[in-house]
C-alpha positions as CSV (number, residue, x, y, z in Angstrom):
1,T,67.5,100.1,142.5
2,P,67.6,99.9,138.9
3,E,70.9,101.3,137.2
4,K,70.6,104.0,135.0
5,G,69.1,103.3,131.7
6,C,68.0,100.1,132.9
7,L,63.9,99.4,132.5
8,T,62.7,97.7,136.1
9,K,58.7,96.9,136.6
10,R,57.0,96.0,139.6
11,T,54.2,93.2,139.1
12,P,52.1,91.7,141.7
13,I,52.1,88.1,142.2
14,L,49.2,86.6,143.7
15,H,49.7,83.8,146.4
16,G,46.5,81.7,147.1
17,G,44.6,83.3,149.3
18,A,46.8,85.0,151.6
19,G,46.7,88.3,149.9
20,T,48.8,90.4,147.3
21,H,52.4,90.8,147.3
22,G,54.7,93.1,145.6
23,N,57.5,92.0,143.8
24,A,60.2,93.2,141.8
25,L,60.5,91.9,137.7
26,S,63.8,93.1,136.1
27,V,63.5,93.2,132.3
28,P,66.8,93.5,130.0
29,C,69.1,96.4,130.4
30,T,69.1,99.0,127.9
31,E,72.2,101.2,127.5
32,I,71.3,104.9,127.5
33,L,73.4,105.7,124.3
34,P,76.8,107.8,124.8
35,K,78.2,110.9,122.6
36,L,78.3,109.9,119.1
37,T,81.4,110.7,117.3
38,V,82.3,110.3,113.4
39,T,85.4,109.6,111.9
40,P,86.6,111.2,110.5
41,N,85.8,115.1,111.3
42,Q,86.8,116.6,108.3
43,T,87.4,115.4,104.8
44,L,88.7,116.5,101.5
45,V,88.3,114.3,99.0
46,L,88.4,114.7,94.8
47,E,85.8,115.3,92.7
48,N,85.0,111.7,91.1
49,G,86.7,110.3,94.1
50,T,85.4,108.3,97.4
51,F,85.2,109.0,101.0
52,T,84.1,106.6,103.9
53,L,82.8,107.8,107.5
54,T,82.2,105.9,110.1
55,C,79.8,106.0,113.1
56,N,81.3,105.5,116.3
57,I,78.3,103.6,118.8
58,S,78.1,101.6,121.3
59,P,77.0,97.4,120.4
60,S,73.3,98.6,122.2
61,A,72.3,100.8,119.4
62,D,69.6,99.3,117.1
63,T,68.9,101.9,114.4
64,V,71.5,103.3,112.6
65,L,70.4,106.7,110.3
66,W,72.7,109.0,108.2
67,L,71.9,113.2,107.4
68,W,73.8,115.4,105.1
69,D,72.7,118.3,105.4
70,G,69.8,117.8,108.1
71,A,68.3,115.5,105.7
72,F,68.1,111.7,106.0
73,L,70.1,110.0,103.2
74,V,69.2,107.1,101.4
75,P,71.1,104.6,100.0
76,S,72.1,104.4,96.1
77,E,74.5,102.9,93.9
78,R,76.6,105.8,94.8
79,L,76.1,105.7,98.3
80,V,76.2,102.4,100.5
81,L,76.0,101.4,103.7
82,Y,78.3,98.6,105.6
83,F,78.5,96.8,108.9
84,D,75.0,97.6,110.5
85,N,74.7,101.2,108.5
86,R,78.1,101.6,110.5
87,T,80.0,102.8,107.9
88,L,79.0,104.9,104.8
89,T,80.9,105.1,101.5
90,V,80.5,107.8,99.2
91,M,81.7,107.0,95.5
92,N,81.9,109.3,92.3
93,V,82.1,112.1,94.1
94,T,80.4,115.4,93.2
95,R,80.7,118.5,94.2
96,G,76.9,118.4,95.1
97,N,78.1,115.7,97.6
98,A,80.0,118.5,100.0
99,G,78.6,119.2,102.9
100,A,77.8,118.3,106.8
101,Y,77.2,114.7,107.9
102,Q,75.7,113.4,111.3
103,C,74.8,110.0,112.1
104,E,71.6,109.0,114.2
105,V,71.4,106.3,116.5
106,G,68.9,104.8,118.6
107,N,67.2,102.2,121.1
108,P,64.1,102.0,123.2
109,V,65.7,104.5,125.9
110,S,67.5,106.9,123.7
111,S,68.7,108.4,120.2
112,V,71.6,110.4,119.8
113,R,72.7,112.4,116.6
114,S,76.6,113.3,116.0
115,E,78.3,116.2,115.6
116,P,78.4,117.1,111.7
117,S,81.3,115.7,110.0
118,T,82.4,118.1,107.4
119,V,83.0,116.8,103.6
120,T,84.9,119.3,101.3
121,V,85.3,118.4,97.2
122,A,87.6,119.6,95.7
123,C,86.8,121.0,92.3
124,E,87.5,122.9,89.6
125,D,86.1,124.8,86.3
126,A,87.7,124.8,83.1
127,V,88.5,128.3,82.8
128,A,89.1,131.5,85.0
129,S,86.7,134.1,84.6
130,G,86.8,137.6,84.9
131,V,89.7,138.0,82.0
132,G,88.3,137.5,78.6
133,Q,90.0,138.0,75.6
134,R,89.0,141.4,74.9
135,L,90.9,144.8,74.2
136,I,91.1,147.5,77.5
137,A,91.3,151.4,76.8
138,L,94.2,152.2,78.7
139,T,94.5,155.8,79.7
140,L,97.8,156.4,80.4
141,G,98.2,158.2,83.9
142,S,94.8,156.3,85.3
143,L,93.4,153.1,87.4
144,L,93.9,149.7,85.3
145,N,92.4,147.3,87.5
146,L,92.0,143.6,86.5
147,T,90.1,141.0,88.3
148,C,90.4,136.6,87.5
149,V,88.0,134.9,89.4
150,A,88.6,130.6,89.1
151,D,85.5,128.5,90.2
152,S,88.0,126.1,92.5
153,V,87.9,124.2,96.0
154,P,89.6,124.8,97.6
155,A,90.7,128.5,96.3
156,P,93.3,128.5,94.3
157,S,96.3,130.3,94.1
158,Y,96.8,132.9,91.2
159,R,99.9,134.0,88.9
160,W,99.4,137.4,86.6
161,V,102.1,137.4,83.7
162,L,102.2,140.7,81.2
163,N,103.9,140.2,78.0
164,G,105.1,136.8,79.1
165,T,107.0,138.5,82.7
166,D,105.7,137.5,85.8
167,T,104.9,140.2,87.9
168,N,105.2,138.8,90.9
169,E,101.0,139.7,91.7
170,T,99.5,136.6,93.6
171,G,96.1,137.9,94.5
172,S,93.1,137.6,92.2
173,S,93.1,141.2,90.9
174,L,95.7,143.4,89.7
175,T,96.4,147.1,89.8
176,F,98.3,149.8,88.5
177,N,98.2,153.4,89.4
178,P,99.0,155.6,87.5
179,T,99.5,153.3,84.3
180,T,102.5,154.0,82.1
181,R,103.4,153.3,78.7
182,A,105.2,149.8,80.3
183,H,101.7,148.4,81.4
184,Q,100.3,148.1,78.1
185,G,100.5,144.7,76.6
186,M,98.9,141.2,76.9
187,Y,98.1,140.2,80.2
188,E,97.4,136.7,81.7
189,C,95.8,135.4,85.1
190,W,96.7,131.7,85.7
191,A,95.0,130.2,88.6
192,H,96.2,126.5,90.0
193,N,94.7,124.1,92.2
194,P,96.5,122.8,94.8
195,I,95.1,119.3,95.1
196,T,93.5,118.8,91.8
197,N,97.2,120.2,90.1
198,R,94.9,122.1,87.6
199,T,95.6,125.3,86.1
200,A,93.2,127.3,84.6
201,W,94.1,130.5,82.8
202,G,92.7,133.7,80.9
203,S,94.0,136.5,79.2
204,Q,93.2,140.4,77.8
205,R,95.2,142.9,75.9
206,A,95.7,146.6,77.4
207,A,96.7,149.3,74.7
208,D,96.8,153.2,75.3
209,T,94.2,154.1,72.9
210,G,94.6,157.9,73.0
């Protein structure tokens, strides 16, 4: 009985005129590929940095291919394959390199694809949007709502300052209802990326126009 994953072929052999007898001829065994893994399974890399993924496969694999978000990758100056394609290195990373990476291997018997390995690129735009240099017409006793959004991966932490004093508010929005004269003045939003250690800010002035 052939082993699992091995190919066995029965070939008739003639013995002169005495007749034909069946005989078993075994061809080289090819392993059915086991489940694949890519390490690390999660990667957080800084923009302009480098990351490396390794496809952990058995020695019997004949082909090794890499996929990014389901599409096969082609080597380039920034995308390099080593060790018979088992190691993938991406250099000068941009936010466009974020996504799910997989390796796919095959031999004459089977092919198998790994579970996705997630790559996240830590990045941040230079400014915080939603808070601009313009005057807000504040009506005392009414609602005041300010929103600050920084394009940041991972999500930033926020800090709000009013007239140079920390408000102790840490969300992406700031609300006062009802407002008083104490809520007039210059509002500043500071957004901080904990990975890149960069901080973006924006400001906006609120004043009673009544």
